[in-house]
C-alpha atoms as an extended CHARMM CRD file, in Angstrom:
* protein
*
       185  EXT
         1         1  MET       CA            104.6570000000       86.4580000000       51.6070000000  PROA      1               0.0000000000
         2         2  ARG       CA            102.4910000000       84.2480000000       52.9020000000  PROA      2               0.0000000000
         3         3  LEU       CA            100.0350000000       81.3350000000       51.0460000000  PROA      3               0.0000000000
         4         4  GLY       CA             96.7510000000       83.6400000000       52.1360000000  PROA      4               0.0000000000
         5         5  ALA       CA             98.3530000000       86.8570000000       50.6530000000  PROA      5               0.0000000000
         6         6  PHE       CA             99.2930000000       85.3760000000       47.5310000000  PROA      6               0.0000000000
         7         7  LEU       CA             96.2090000000       84.0780000000       46.6760000000  PROA      7               0.0000000000
         8         8  PHE       CA             93.8970000000       87.1370000000       47.4750000000  PROA      8               0.0000000000
         9         9  GLU       CA             96.8770000000       88.7150000000       45.0390000000  PROA      9               0.0000000000
        10        10  ILE       CA             96.1150000000       86.4700000000       42.2360000000  PROA      10              0.0000000000
        11        11  LEU       CA             92.5810000000       87.1710000000       42.7490000000  PROA      11              0.0000000000
        12        12  PRO       CA             92.6010000000       89.2280000000       39.7390000000  PROA      12              0.0000000000
        13        13  LEU       CA             94.0200000000       87.2530000000       37.4780000000  PROA      13              0.0000000000
        14        14  ALA       CA             91.8790000000       84.0210000000       38.0210000000  PROA      14              0.0000000000
        15        15  GLY       CA             89.0640000000       86.0880000000       38.1160000000  PROA      15              0.0000000000
        16        16  PHE       CA             89.6550000000       87.3640000000       34.6390000000  PROA      16              0.0000000000
        17        17  PHE       CA             91.1030000000       83.9880000000       33.6030000000  PROA      17              0.0000000000
        18        18  ILE       CA             86.9610000000       82.1190000000       34.5370000000  PROA      18              0.0000000000
        19        19  ALA       CA             85.4920000000       85.5980000000       33.0660000000  PROA      19              0.0000000000
        20        20  PHE       CA             87.0100000000       85.6080000000       30.0240000000  PROA      20              0.0000000000
        21        21  HSD       CA             85.3260000000       81.7610000000       29.4990000000  PROA      21              0.0000000000
        22        22  SER       CA             82.1210000000       82.8320000000       30.9630000000  PROA      22              0.0000000000
        23        23  PHE       CA             82.2600000000       86.0420000000       29.8230000000  PROA      23              0.0000000000
        24        24  GLY       CA             84.1040000000       87.5210000000       27.1950000000  PROA      24              0.0000000000
        25        25  LEU       CA             87.1460000000       89.3110000000       27.1280000000  PROA      25              0.0000000000
        26        26  VAL       CA             85.6550000000       92.6400000000       28.0550000000  PROA      26              0.0000000000
        27        27  VAL       CA             83.4590000000       90.7920000000       30.4560000000  PROA      27              0.0000000000
        28        28  ALA       CA             86.8350000000       89.4630000000       31.7860000000  PROA      28              0.0000000000
        29        29  ALA       CA             88.3750000000       92.6400000000       31.4920000000  PROA      29              0.0000000000
        30        30  VAL       CA             86.2960000000       94.7610000000       33.7680000000  PROA      30              0.0000000000
        31        31  ILE       CA             85.7640000000       92.2830000000       36.4230000000  PROA      31              0.0000000000
        32        32  SER       CA             89.6360000000       91.8210000000       36.8640000000  PROA      32              0.0000000000
        33        33  VAL       CA             89.1460000000       95.3860000000       37.6980000000  PROA      33              0.0000000000
        34        34  GLY       CA             86.7690000000       95.3420000000       39.7260000000  PROA      34              0.0000000000
        35        35  LEU       CA             88.4870000000       92.7580000000       41.6860000000  PROA      35              0.0000000000
        36        36  SER       CA             91.9830000000       94.8570000000       42.0340000000  PROA      36              0.0000000000
        37        37  LEU       CA             89.8950000000       97.5710000000       43.3530000000  PROA      37              0.0000000000
        38        38  LEU       CA             88.4390000000       95.3970000000       45.9340000000  PROA      38              0.0000000000
        39        39  VAL       CA             92.7770000000       93.5720000000       46.9390000000  PROA      39              0.0000000000
        40        40  LEU       CA             93.9290000000       97.2390000000       46.4640000000  PROA      40              0.0000000000
        41        41  LEU       CA             91.0870000000       99.2290000000       49.1890000000  PROA      41              0.0000000000
        42        42  ILE       CA             91.6560000000       96.2040000000       51.5480000000  PROA      42              0.0000000000
        43        43  ALA       CA             95.8640000000       96.8540000000       51.0360000000  PROA      43              0.0000000000
        44        44  ARG       CA             94.9350000000      100.2720000000       52.2640000000  PROA      44              0.0000000000
        45        45  LEU       CA             92.8650000000       99.1070000000       55.1970000000  PROA      45              0.0000000000
        46        46  ARG       CA             95.7160000000       96.6670000000       56.1200000000  PROA      46              0.0000000000
        47        47  GLU       CA             98.9010000000       98.7810000000       55.4000000000  PROA      47              0.0000000000
        48        48  ARG       CA             97.1550000000      102.4080000000       56.1420000000  PROA      48              0.0000000000
        49        49  ARG       CA             98.3400000000      104.0620000000       52.7600000000  PROA      49              0.0000000000
        50        50  PHE       CA             98.0250000000      103.1840000000       48.6240000000  PROA      50              0.0000000000
        51        51  ALA       CA            101.1950000000      101.6480000000       46.9230000000  PROA      51              0.0000000000
        52        52  LYS       CA            102.5550000000      103.5960000000       43.6710000000  PROA      52              0.0000000000
        53        53  PHE       CA            103.0300000000      100.7350000000       41.6660000000  PROA      53              0.0000000000
        54        54  PRO       CA             99.1290000000       98.9230000000       41.9760000000  PROA      54              0.0000000000
        55        55  LEU       CA             97.3940000000      101.8570000000       42.2040000000  PROA      55              0.0000000000
        56        56  PHE       CA             98.6180000000      103.4350000000       38.5920000000  PROA      56              0.0000000000
        57        57  SER       CA             98.5150000000       99.6770000000       37.7190000000  PROA      57              0.0000000000
        58        58  LEU       CA             94.6200000000       99.6980000000       38.6890000000  PROA      58              0.0000000000
        59        59  ILE       CA             94.1040000000      102.8250000000       36.8520000000  PROA      59              0.0000000000
        60        60  ILE       CA             95.2740000000      102.1870000000       33.6110000000  PROA      60              0.0000000000
        61        61  SER       CA             93.6580000000       98.8010000000       33.3220000000  PROA      61              0.0000000000
        62        62  ALA       CA             90.7140000000      100.5510000000       34.3310000000  PROA      62              0.0000000000
        63        63  LEU       CA             91.2220000000      103.3320000000       31.2440000000  PROA      63              0.0000000000
        64        64  PHE       CA             91.5620000000      100.8770000000       28.3960000000  PROA      64              0.0000000000
        65        65  THR       CA             88.9100000000       98.3670000000       29.9820000000  PROA      65              0.0000000000
        66        66  LEU       CA             86.4350000000      101.5310000000       30.1330000000  PROA      66              0.0000000000
        67        67  ALA       CA             87.7980000000      102.4210000000       26.2600000000  PROA      67              0.0000000000
        68        68  ALA       CA             86.8960000000       99.1250000000       25.6590000000  PROA      68              0.0000000000
        69        69  LEU       CA             83.2550000000       98.7550000000       26.6400000000  PROA      69              0.0000000000
        70        70  ILE       CA             82.8320000000      102.7360000000       25.5030000000  PROA      70              0.0000000000
        71        71  PHE       CA             84.1730000000      101.6380000000       21.4240000000  PROA      71              0.0000000000
        72        72  ASP       CA             82.8580000000       98.1140000000       21.5610000000  PROA      72              0.0000000000
        73        73  ALA       CA             86.8120000000       96.9450000000       21.0840000000  PROA      73              0.0000000000
        74        74  ALA       CA             88.4360000000       93.8230000000       23.0280000000  PROA      74              0.0000000000
        75        75  ILE       CA             91.8100000000       94.8790000000       21.3410000000  PROA      75              0.0000000000
        76        76  PHE       CA             92.5760000000       98.0400000000       23.3960000000  PROA      76              0.0000000000
        77        77  VAL       CA             92.7220000000       94.6040000000       26.6710000000  PROA      77              0.0000000000
        78        78  LYS       CA             94.6190000000       93.7000000000       24.3720000000  PROA      78              0.0000000000
        79        79  ILE       CA             96.9960000000       96.3140000000       24.2190000000  PROA      79              0.0000000000
        80        80  GLN       CA             97.2070000000       97.2090000000       27.4880000000  PROA      80              0.0000000000
        81        81  PRO       CA            100.2720000000       94.6570000000       28.4150000000  PROA      81              0.0000000000
        82        82  THR       CA            102.3070000000       96.0170000000       25.8600000000  PROA      82              0.0000000000
        83        83  LEU       CA            102.0890000000       99.9140000000       26.2370000000  PROA      83              0.0000000000
        84        84  PHE       CA            101.2590000000       99.1940000000       30.0600000000  PROA      84              0.0000000000
        85        85  ASN       CA            105.0250000000       97.1840000000       30.2240000000  PROA      85              0.0000000000
        86        86  GLY       CA            106.5230000000       99.7590000000       27.1770000000  PROA      86              0.0000000000
        87        87  ALA       CA            105.7010000000      102.4640000000       29.1890000000  PROA      87              0.0000000000
        88        88  PHE       CA            107.0650000000      101.2150000000       31.7570000000  PROA      88              0.0000000000
        89        89  ALA       CA            110.4180000000      100.4510000000       30.2080000000  PROA      89              0.0000000000
        90        90  ALA       CA            110.5750000000      104.0310000000       28.5580000000  PROA      90              0.0000000000
        91        91  ILE       CA            110.3210000000      104.9830000000       32.0990000000  PROA      91              0.0000000000
        92        92  LEU       CA            113.6300000000      102.8890000000       33.7820000000  PROA      92              0.0000000000
        93        93  PHE       CA            115.5050000000      103.3650000000       30.6960000000  PROA      93              0.0000000000
        94        94  LEU       CA            115.0890000000      107.0400000000       30.6330000000  PROA      94              0.0000000000
        95        95  GLY       CA            115.3070000000      107.3790000000       34.5840000000  PROA      95              0.0000000000
        96        96  LEU       CA            118.7140000000      105.0410000000       34.2810000000  PROA      96              0.0000000000
        97        97  PHE       CA            119.8060000000      107.4720000000       31.3720000000  PROA      97              0.0000000000
        98        98  ARG       CA            118.9890000000      110.7830000000       33.1650000000  PROA      98              0.0000000000
        99        99  GLY       CA            120.6140000000      109.3560000000       36.8970000000  PROA      99              0.0000000000
       100       100  ARG       CA            117.5760000000      108.2990000000       38.7070000000  PROA      100             0.0000000000
       101       101  ALA       CA            116.7650000000      104.7330000000       39.5300000000  PROA      101             0.0000000000
       102       102  MET       CA            112.8550000000      105.2760000000       38.8020000000  PROA      102             0.0000000000
       103       103  MET       CA            111.9940000000      101.6970000000       40.7070000000  PROA      103             0.0000000000
       104       104  ARG       CA            113.1340000000      103.8670000000       44.2370000000  PROA      104             0.0000000000
       105       105  GLU       CA            110.2500000000      106.3290000000       43.4210000000  PROA      105             0.0000000000
       106       106  PHE       CA            108.0200000000      103.2390000000       43.2480000000  PROA      106             0.0000000000
       107       107  PHE       CA            108.8710000000      101.2530000000       45.9450000000  PROA      107             0.0000000000
       108       108  GLY       CA            111.2180000000      103.1330000000       47.9740000000  PROA      108             0.0000000000
       109       109  ASP       CA            108.3330000000      103.2610000000       50.9870000000  PROA      109             0.0000000000
       110       110  GLN       CA            108.4160000000       99.8600000000       50.9860000000  PROA      110             0.0000000000
       111       111  PHE       CA            112.2180000000       99.6210000000       51.1180000000  PROA      111             0.0000000000
       112       112  ASP       CA            115.1860000000      101.0260000000       52.1000000000  PROA      112             0.0000000000
       113       113  LEU       CA            118.1810000000      100.0730000000       49.5180000000  PROA      113             0.0000000000
       114       114  THR       CA            121.6400000000      101.7800000000       47.9980000000  PROA      114             0.0000000000
       115       115  ASP       CA            122.0210000000      103.2360000000       45.3450000000  PROA      115             0.0000000000
       116       116  PRO       CA            123.6930000000      101.2190000000       43.4530000000  PROA      116             0.0000000000
       117       117  THR       CA            120.7330000000       98.1510000000       44.1790000000  PROA      117             0.0000000000
       118       118  TRP       CA            117.8250000000      100.7820000000       43.1880000000  PROA      118             0.0000000000
       119       119  TYR       CA            119.9370000000      101.5440000000       39.9430000000  PROA      119             0.0000000000
       120       120  LYS       CA            120.7420000000       97.3700000000       39.4070000000  PROA      120             0.0000000000
       121       121  LEU       CA            116.8660000000       97.1130000000       39.9660000000  PROA      121             0.0000000000
       122       122  SER       CA            115.2730000000       99.6370000000       37.6000000000  PROA      122             0.0000000000
       123       123  PHE       CA            118.1690000000       98.3470000000       34.9560000000  PROA      123             0.0000000000
       124       124  ARG       CA            117.0830000000       94.7480000000       34.9850000000  PROA      124             0.0000000000
       125       125  TRP       CA            113.2490000000       95.6620000000       35.6970000000  PROA      125             0.0000000000
       126       126  ALA       CA            113.4730000000       98.3770000000       32.8570000000  PROA      126             0.0000000000
       127       127  PHE       CA            114.9480000000       94.7530000000       29.9270000000  PROA      127             0.0000000000
       128       128  PHE       CA            111.7390000000       92.6640000000       31.8390000000  PROA      128             0.0000000000
       129       129  PHE       CA            109.4130000000       95.3920000000       31.3120000000  PROA      129             0.0000000000
       130       130  LEU       CA            110.5070000000       95.4840000000       28.0770000000  PROA      130             0.0000000000
       131       131  LEU       CA            110.5230000000       91.6300000000       27.2670000000  PROA      131             0.0000000000
       132       132  LEU       CA            106.8190000000       91.4790000000       28.3030000000  PROA      132             0.0000000000
       133       133  ALA       CA            105.8140000000       94.1480000000       26.0650000000  PROA      133             0.0000000000
       134       134  LEU       CA            107.4570000000       92.3940000000       22.6680000000  PROA      134             0.0000000000
       135       135  ALA       CA            105.9480000000       89.5100000000       24.3750000000  PROA      135             0.0000000000
       136       136  ASN       CA            102.3180000000       90.4510000000       24.7550000000  PROA      136             0.0000000000
       137       137  GLU       CA            102.2320000000       92.3370000000       20.7000000000  PROA      137             0.0000000000
       138       138  LEU       CA            103.7300000000       89.0410000000       19.7160000000  PROA      138             0.0000000000
       139       139  ALA       CA            100.7480000000       87.1050000000       21.4170000000  PROA      139             0.0000000000
       140       140  TRP       CA             97.6680000000       89.0080000000       20.5850000000  PROA      140             0.0000000000
       141       141  ARG       CA             98.8200000000       89.0450000000       16.8370000000  PROA      141             0.0000000000
       142       142  LEU       CA             99.5660000000       85.6600000000       16.5290000000  PROA      142             0.0000000000
       143       143  MET       CA             96.9200000000       84.1240000000       18.9270000000  PROA      143             0.0000000000
       144       144  ASP       CA             93.9880000000       83.1020000000       19.2560000000  PROA      144             0.0000000000
       145       145  GLU       CA             92.0450000000       85.0930000000       21.3560000000  PROA      145             0.0000000000
       146       146  ALA       CA             92.1650000000       82.2110000000       23.8240000000  PROA      146             0.0000000000
       147       147  GLY       CA             95.4430000000       81.3490000000       23.5130000000  PROA      147             0.0000000000
       148       148  TRP       CA             96.1700000000       85.1780000000       24.5010000000  PROA      148             0.0000000000
       149       149  VAL       CA             93.8340000000       85.4820000000       28.0000000000  PROA      149             0.0000000000
       150       150  ALA       CA             96.2800000000       81.5310000000       27.7000000000  PROA      150             0.0000000000
       151       151  TYR       CA             99.4030000000       83.3930000000       27.5040000000  PROA      151             0.0000000000
       152       152  LYS       CA             98.8490000000       86.3420000000       29.6590000000  PROA      152             0.0000000000
       153       153  THR       CA             97.3680000000       84.1270000000       32.6810000000  PROA      153             0.0000000000
       154       154  PHE       CA             99.8090000000       80.9260000000       32.8040000000  PROA      154             0.0000000000
       155       155  ILE       CA            102.7630000000       82.6170000000       30.7480000000  PROA      155             0.0000000000
       156       156  ALA       CA            103.3370000000       85.9620000000       31.3750000000  PROA      156             0.0000000000
       157       157  ALA       CA            102.0530000000       86.5230000000       34.9080000000  PROA      157             0.0000000000
       158       158  PRO       CA            103.8640000000       83.3850000000       36.3670000000  PROA      158             0.0000000000
       159       159  ALA       CA            106.9930000000       85.2600000000       34.4200000000  PROA      159             0.0000000000
       160       160  SER       CA            106.5400000000       87.7730000000       35.7260000000  PROA      160             0.0000000000
       161       161  MET       CA            106.1970000000       86.5190000000       39.6810000000  PROA      161             0.0000000000
       162       162  ILE       CA            109.3330000000       83.9040000000       38.5520000000  PROA      162             0.0000000000
       163       163  PHE       CA            111.1610000000       87.4580000000       37.3730000000  PROA      163             0.0000000000
       164       164  MET       CA            110.7160000000       88.9000000000       40.7620000000  PROA      164             0.0000000000
       165       165  ALA       CA            111.5400000000       86.1530000000       43.1190000000  PROA      165             0.0000000000
       166       166  MET       CA            114.8420000000       85.7800000000       41.0270000000  PROA      166             0.0000000000
       167       167  GLN       CA            115.5760000000       89.3420000000       41.9690000000  PROA      167             0.0000000000
       168       168  ILE       CA            114.8260000000       88.8570000000       46.2960000000  PROA      168             0.0000000000
       169       169  PRO       CA            118.5030000000       88.0030000000       46.8650000000  PROA      169             0.0000000000
       170       170  LEU       CA            119.8010000000       91.6230000000       45.3330000000  PROA      170             0.0000000000
       171       171  THR       CA            116.9280000000       93.1940000000       47.0500000000  PROA      171             0.0000000000
       172       172  LEU       CA            118.6900000000       91.2540000000       50.2230000000  PROA      172             0.0000000000
       173       173  ARG       CA            121.4470000000       91.9760000000       49.8960000000  PROA      173             0.0000000000
       174       174  GLY       CA            121.5830000000       95.6070000000       48.6380000000  PROA      174             0.0000000000
       175       175  ARG       CA            119.2050000000       96.7470000000       52.0870000000  PROA      175             0.0000000000
       176       176  ARG       CA            121.0190000000       99.5000000000       54.1410000000  PROA      176             0.0000000000
       177       177  ASP       CA            121.8990000000       98.7430000000       57.1020000000  PROA      177             0.0000000000
       178       178  VAL       CA            119.5880000000       97.1380000000       59.7890000000  PROA      178             0.0000000000
       179       179  ASP       CA            121.1480000000       97.8710000000       63.2000000000  PROA      179             0.0000000000
       180       180  LYS       CA            120.7390000000      100.9420000000       62.4540000000  PROA      180             0.0000000000
       181       181  CYS       CA            117.2930000000      101.0130000000       62.3960000000  PROA      181             0.0000000000
       182       182  PHE       CA            117.2970000000       99.3700000000       65.8200000000  PROA      182             0.0000000000
       183       183  LYS       CA            120.2670000000      101.3760000000       68.0430000000  PROA      183             0.0000000000
       184       184  ARG       CA            118.8960000000      103.3260000000       70.5500000000  PROA      184             0.0000000000
       185       185  GLU       CA            119.6090000000      106.2630000000       71.1590000000  PROA      185             0.0000000000
């Protein structure tokens, strides 16, 4: 990933953190949703498609932010990561229980991986999402608002990036035969 692309992807998180310190939690969530929409639309223009996972994530964030605005309750912003990550953990675990690697459903258009690789990734991400859900629940309950924002920005987000990077070796080993794609008929 190029540095410019990386910086562009963290724009919503940076906007959230900066806006929180200037305007408060709910306005920060609105700005983050707006920046996420901008990033998604620009990615759509470049790739000519919407990636499923970021689109789903944006919809969930927008719904919780809207609830926070309507009910004037910042709790919706705080519990959104718990429910989002918990739901994804449940979806991935349920898929595995039913013999389906659900990571393929979200990222199958982007990666051509073997079945065992999809199952391993689904299993690993299921546990990671569960851990994120539990950690967020503890963080928003035990910390003040500024502490929770710092946790979300400087612990949860980097942990997600590090975990994703740790999956690269498995993903590279699990690619289907690349040579088949380039053979001429």
